[in-house]
N, C-alpha and C positions, 0 to 999 in steps of 0.2 A: 163624387162629392169630395171637396177639399177638407182637410183635417180641421182648419179653423172655421169653415162653414159648418162642419159637423158639430164642433164644440159650441159655437155661438148659437146655433139653432136649438140647442138643448140646455141655454142658461138654466193507468190503473190505480194511481194514488189519488185519483181525482175526488172520489167520495169515500167516506167511511161507512156508508150505509146506502140503502135504496130508498128513493122517494116514492111515496104512495100517493094515489089520487086524493084530492081534498075531499074530506067528508066532514060535515058539521062546520064548526067555527075555527078549527085549527087542526094541526097534526099532533096534538098533545098526546093522544093515546099511543100513537106509534112511537113517538120520541121518548115516552116514559119507559118503553121497553128497550129502545136503542139509544143508549147514551153516547151521542156523537162527540168525538174529540177532534173535529176537523181542523181546528186551528192550532192544535198542540204541536210544538216543535219536537217531534220524536227523534231519538238518537239515531243517526244515520252512519253508514260506513265511513271510515276514515275521519270521523269527527266532523263531518261536513255541516251538521246542524249547528255547530258552535263557531264555525269559521266566520270572520268578518266579511261583509258583503258591501261593496261600494256602489252607491246609487248614482250612476253617471248620467242619467237622463230622466229627470222627474218633473212632473207638472203639479206637485202638491199645491193645493190652494185653488185649483181650477174647479171650484164648486160654487153653487149659486149663493151660498151664505157669505162668501167672501166678495161677491159682487163682480160685475162685468165692466169692461172698458170698451164700449161700442166703437169709439173712434179708432181703436186698434184691432177691432174684431176679435176680441178675446177676453181674458179674465184679468182682474186687477192685480192678482198675484204675479202675472207675467209682465206687467207694465209699471208696477209701483213697488219699490223695495220696502219691505216691512209691512205689507198689506195685511190687515187684520179683518176678521169677520165683521160684516155690517149688521148682522143680527145673530142670534144664537144658532149654532150649528146643530142640525138635527140628524138622526139616523137616516132620514130620507135624503139628505144632501149627499150622503155616502152611497146609499143603495141606488138612488136615481141620479147618479153623476152624469156628466156629459156623454161618456161612452155608452152607459146603459140606456139612457134616453134615446140616443141616436140609433143604436142597434134595434131597440124595440120599435121605434117609428119606421125604420127601414123594413121591419117585418110586418108592418101594417097595423101595429098596436100602439096605442097611446095610453100610458098609465094614468094620465090625468083626465081622460075622456069621461069615464063614468062619474068621477067626482064632480066635474063641471056639469054634467047632466043632472046631478042632484042638487045643483045650486052652490057648490063650493068652488073656490078659485083653483084648487089643486088637490092632489092626493094627500099632501101633507095637512092641509087645512081640514079635509074630511077626517083624517086620522085624529087630529086634535079635538074635533067635535064629537066624533063617533068612532072610537078606536077599534072596537070589536068588528063592526060592520066593514069599516074601511080596510082593515087588515085581512079579513076573510076574502073580500073581493080581490084584493091585490094578490093574495096567495094563489088564487085561481088563475089570475093572469100570468103569474110568474112560473106556473108549471112548465111552460114551454121553454123557459130560460134557465131552469135550475141547473142544468149540466154545463152551461156555458162558462168559459174562463173568466169573463168579467164578473159575473155574480159570485162564482166560487172564490176568486181572489179577494173580493170585498168581504165575503162571508168568513173566510179563513183568517183574514187579517183582523177583523172585528173579534173573532173568537180568541185569537192569540193575545190581543192587546186589552180586551175588556172581559174576557172569559164569559161571553154570551154568544149563543148560537142562533142567529137570526133565521136560519133555515128551518127552525121549528115552527115559525109563524104563530107563536103564542103571544097574546097581547102583553102579558106581564113581562115576557122576555124582551120584546121590542121596547116597552116602556123603560125597562132597566137600561137597555143599550142607549136609548135616547137620552136618558138622564146622565149617564156616564159621559157620553159624547159631548153634550152641552158643557159639562164641568171641565173636561179636558181642554176643549177648544176655547174656553174663556181665557186661557193663557196659551195661545197657540204655539209660540216658539219654545216655551218650556216643555209643552207637550211633545213637540217634535223631537227635542233632544232626549227626553226620557223614553219615548217610543222607539227611537233609533237604537238605544241601548238594549231594549228588550228584544228587538228584532235582529240584533247584532249587525246593524248598519254602521259602517265605519266612516262614510263621507257622503256628501250630496252635491250634485251639479244640476242646475236647472237652466233650460233654455229660456231666455228673456228677450223682450223687445228693447230697442235702443233707449226708449224713454225710461226704462227701469233704473238706469244709472244716474238719473238727474232729478227724479221726481219721487222722493221717499214719502211714505205716509207720515212718518215723523223720523227725526234723526235717531231717536232712541230705538224705535222698532226696527229701523233699517240696520242699525248696528247689531241688534239682537239676532236678526236673521243672518247677517253676514258672518256672525261668529261660527256658524257651522255650515254655511252655504257658499259654494262657488257657482259661477255662471258660465254659460256660453252665449254669445251674442247671436240672436236670430237675424240673418241677413236677408231672408225672403222679403221682408217689407221694403227693402231698398230696391227691389226689382220691379216695384209697382209705382214709382214716383214720377212717371212720365206725363201725366195729364196736365193740361193747361192750368187748371185750378185744382190744387190738391192740398187740403188742410194739413195733412200729416207731413208732407214735404215742407210746408211753411213752418210748422212747429219744429221740425228737425233743423231747419235752416236757422231758426232763432237760437237753438241750442248750440249749433256748431259755428255760427257766425258766417256761414257761407250759403248763398242762394245759388244752387247749381243750375246753370243754363247751358253749359258746354262741357267738353271733355276735361279741360283743366279744372273747372269748377267742381265737377263731379269727383275727380280724383282727390282733391283737397277735402271735399265734403265727406267722402268715404273714409279717408285717412283720419279725420278728426273724430268721427264716430268710433272708429277702432281705438283711437287714443283714449277717448273717454271710457270706453269699456275696459281697456287694459288697466287704466289707473284705478278702476273700481273692481278689480279682481277677476275679470274674464279670463278664461283659460282656453278659449276656442270660439268657433262659430258653428252655427247650425242652420241648415236650410231644408225645406220640404217641397222643393220644386217638383219632386216626383208625383205630387198630387195633381199636377195640371199640365205638365209638359215633359218632354224627354230630357235625359241627362246629356244630350249631345250639345254641349256649349261650345259653339264655334267661336274662335277668336276673331274679333272684328276690329277694323281700323277705326280711328276717330271719325274719319270722313263718312263712314257708312251709317253712323248713328244719328238719329233724331232724338234729342234729349228732352224735348218738351213739345206737347201738342196733342191733338186727338189722333193717335196713331192707329194705323191698320194692324191687324193681327201679325202680319209679317214684320212690320216695323217694331212692334212690341217685342217680338222674339229677338230681333237684332239688339235692341236696347238691353234686354235681359242678359243676352250673351256677353255684352260688353261689361255690364255691371258685375256679373259673376266673376269674370276674369280679374277685374280690379279687386274684388273682395278676396279672391284667391291669392293675388299678389301680396296683399296686405298680410294675409294669414301665413303665407310662405315666408315673408320677411321676418315675421315674429315667431315662426316655427310653432304656430298654433295648430290645434286639432280642428278638423272640419267634420262634424257629424252630418250625415246625409240620410234622410228618410227614404228607405228603399221598399218598394212593393206595397202590399196591403190595399192600395187604391190605384186607380188609373193604370190597371195592369198592362194595358197596351203600350205604355210609355215609361213605366217605372223600373224597367230592367236596368241593373247597375252597370252592365258591361261598358257603355260609353264613358264611364268615369275613369277608365284606364287612361284615357288621353289626359285628363286633368292630373292624374297621379304622376304621369311622366313629366308633364310641364312644370309642376310645382312639387318638386321632390322633397322639400323640407316641410311641406304641409302634410300632416298625417290624417288620412281620411278614414273615418269610422263609419262603416255601413251599419245602420241600425234597423232592427226588425227583420228585413230581408225576405220574409215569406211573400210569395211562393218561390222567390228566386234564390233559394238556399244554395243550390249547386253553383250558380253563376257567381254569387257573392263569395263562396268558398274558393272558387278558381281565382278570383281577383286577389284575395288575401294570400293565396298560395304563391302567385306569380309576381306580385308587386310588393316591394319592401315597405312601402308607406301606406298600405291599406290594411285595416283591421276590421274585426267583426264584433258587434254587440247584439246579443239576442234579446234585448229588452223589448217589452210589449208582447212577446210571443206567448207567455203564460196567460196573459189577459185575453188574447185572441183565442187561444186554445192550447192547453198544456201539451197536447200531442204535437203541435207545431214545434214547440221547444225541444221535445224529444227527437223529432225528425232532424232538427238542425244539429243537435249534438251528435247524432249518429252519422251525419254527413261530414261534419267538420273534424271531429276527433279522429286521429289517424291520417288526416290529409293536411289540415292547416296546422302550422306550428302553434303550439299551445300558448306561446306568449302573445299571440294575436287575438285570442278569444276572451271575451268579457261577458259577464252575466249580470248586468244591472237591470233596471226596471223602468217602466214608463207608465206612471199611474197618476190619476187626478187627485189622490189623497194618500196619506201615509199608510192608512189601513189597507188599501188595495196593494200598495207596495209590499207590505209585510206578508200578505197572503201570496203574492206573486213570488216572493223570496222562498216561501215554503215549497212551492211547486218547483222552483228552480233548483233548490238544494236536493229535493227528492229525485228529480230527473237526472241531475249530475251524478248523484250517488249510485243510482241504478245503472247508469251507463258505464261508469268506471268499474263497478263491481263486475258487470257482465264482461267487459273487455279484459279485466285482469284475471278472469278465469283461464284465459288463454295466454296472456302476456306474462303472468306471474312475476310482476315487478314488486320490489319492496313497498310495503305500505307507506313508508315515508316519502317515496317518490310520487306515489299517487296522491297523497295528501297535499304535497307541495303543488302539484298540478291543479288540484281543486282550489287551494288558497290563491294561486295566481289568477285563475279564471274568475273567482268570486271577488277578489280584492286587488291583489298586487299588480296585475297587468294595467288596471285603470289608474292606480296610484302612479305608476311609472310613466304612463302615457300622458296623463294630464298634469303631472308634476305637483300634485297636491294630495294630502292624506299620509297615512302611515302604512308601510308594508308589514305583513304578518310573517313572523319567523317561527319555524318549527322548533 
């Protein structure tokens, strides 16, 4: 399943206690005894809990309350600068975000099924009409997901930012969280900036579609978002514009003033899209072709390519190869960063090793391999051997905090530290805040463990931590502020 299909279809430090089976209407008696502080930013070794953390790959706003953009197969926040909620944001928007919904359905469970069976449109509507019953049933369903990274990152972020622990599954706690979330999201961008301060987030980069740069919700909201947000241009949509009739290509043609029908037209078309993104603050590009094909992008001559028509799968592959190289040429000329989604899906074809060829051909384009699980060692080898390949372990805490620990154990001591970044990949800022807690804890534990043998000065270790959490991304993307000891 592709990431965008996944999202669209769903418009030891892990726990501080042990979850007990559901009895009665809540976990209240258990939690009255066990006062959990799962979201608290505990003081960590080397001051890591207070170090700034640069969010270099976020999808904040990819929740149902902010709305979808069906023509782009995604969320309004990814296609419209300054997108605001189309209705009040609920605790359910955060708990049942696209990741959670997708993973639950892949497990054969639908959190809305019982609500629909009772005559409600959704779990949220059931909750609004009968909160005690709806939450009790949901808590039973969630038993199998309580230990997962997705739930725990959302839970810990909500605890940190609102001081409410939704894992207690008590009606009054969920109602309080719901109330606070609605209040904060009524001013979404002021909430983002204040929450970023509380979570010690220093900067934000979001992957966005080409339309984002020319279709603001309003000039005011777009300026407000741009005051703390940088972007990378998603180029994967450009690899899908070959059909005889394609509304999106037509829309982008109107934006660029070019109707691409041949090699010369497509080169100018791509260049103008990059120009528009660059004028609006883009600092790089991002693609997720690893969801549906290999990273073996063969260089093609113009004569090999059919640029429009009902192409065969083989012809589509040739078209995509050609477009990818043109995008890389543009990124190389501009010395932009290229984020590449590696692993996690389509495991037979998402191994990053073929990207070595692109890194050699486009030496001025810095490639950042994001996620990387389960190809942790392969990604590490590329970053070790190629000067323009870097690693970002974002999303690993959301998938499973142990994956993040495994990555750190593999990369530290092998990959030069200036090539390692620890940003996040979350559908909302609360999830990012929780993921950052896991990331800081994992980094602290690994550095403490290694320094038992290395015995390096604390200042050296703290600088390494600050670089991985913040400075490396600031230097690579050319935005934000470095942290000095």
